[in-house]
C-alpha positions in Angstrom: 20.6 -0.8 -11.4 18.6 2.5 -11.1 18.9 5.3 -13.0 20.3 7.3 -10.1 22.9 4.7 -9.4 23.9 4.7 -13.2 24.3 8.6 -13.0 26.6 8.5 -9.8 28.6 5.5 -11.2 29.3 7.1 -14.5 30.6 10.0 -12.9 32.9 8.0 -10.4 36.3 8.1 -12.0 36.0 11.9 -12.8 34.9 12.5 -9.1 37.7 10.2 -7.8 40.1 12.4 -10.0 38.8 15.5 -8.2 38.8 14.5 -4.8 35.1 13.5 -4.7 33.8 16.9 -5.1 32.2 16.3 -8.5 30.5 13.2 -7.3 28.8 15.0 -4.7 27.3 17.5 -7.0 26.3 15.0 -9.4 24.4 12.8 -6.8 22.7 15.9 -5.3 21.4 16.7 -8.9 20.5 13.1 -9.6 18.1 13.0 -6.6 14.7 14.4 -6.7 12.5 15.1 -3.6 8.8 15.2 -3.3 7.0 18.6 -2.7 4.7 17.9 0.2 2.1 21.1 -0.1 1.3 23.4 -2.7 4.0 26.0 -2.9 5.1 29.4 -4.6 8.4 29.3 -6.5 10.3 32.5 -5.7 13.1 34.4 -7.6 15.3 34.4 -4.3 15.4 32.9 -0.8 12.6 34.6 0.8 8.7 35.3 0.6 9.7 39.1 -0.4 11.0 37.8 -3.6 8.8 37.6 -6.7 6.6 34.7 -7.5 8.1 32.8 -10.6 5.9 29.8 -10.4 3.9 27.3 -8.5 4.7 23.7 -7.5 1.9 21.3 -6.7 1.8 18.8 -3.7 3.2 15.5 -5.1 5.5 17.1 -7.9 9.4 16.1 -7.6 11.9 18.8 -7.8 15.7 18.4 -8.1 17.9 20.7 -5.7 20.8 22.0 -7.5 22.0 23.8 -4.2 20.8 25.3 -1.0 21.2 28.6 0.8 20.1 30.5 4.0 17.5 32.9 3.7 14.2 34.1 5.5 12.9 31.7 8.3 9.7 30.0 7.0 7.4 27.5 8.9 5.7 24.9 6.5 4.3 21.3 6.3 8.0 19.7 7.6 8.8 22.4 10.4 10.7 25.7 10.5 13.8 26.3 8.7 15.8 29.2 7.1 16.9 26.7 4.2 15.9 27.3 0.7 16.3 25.0 -2.0 17.2 26.3 -5.5 15.5 24.4 -8.0 16.6 26.1 -11.2 18.3 29.4 -12.2 16.3 32.1 -10.3 13.7 29.5 -8.8 13.7 28.9 -5.2 11.4 27.0 -2.7 11.3 26.8 1.1 13.1 23.7 2.1 9.8 23.4 4.7 7.8 22.4 1.6 10.3 19.6 0.3 10.6 16.2 1.9 14.2 15.7 1.9 14.5 13.5 4.9 16.7 15.7 6.7 16.4 19.1 8.9 19.7 20.2 7.7 21.6 20.6 3.9 21.0 17.7 1.8 23.1 19.5 -1.4 25.8 21.9 -1.6 25.5 25.5 -0.5 24.8 28.0 -3.2 
């Protein structure tokens, strides 16, 4: 059993008691996604927000939640989805390989 499966399985009873909402959040938090190109980390969902860091291609991130913001064209296409990877830390979803053109985590 992988560590991801363990994390989801460990929260199953609680999630079932809460109608599954907690399991969705836990499952999203347990997953990591590859960053496909070097990208600036921003304090909000757009390039006008201040830079608070930088991620290198090949690094992995957990997506806490996602929200709409500035439309960006990046290596995986064009999207207005921004991924919150930490408190006050956002990257355009177009730099993260999620396997989807839509939301893969709860909305912020």
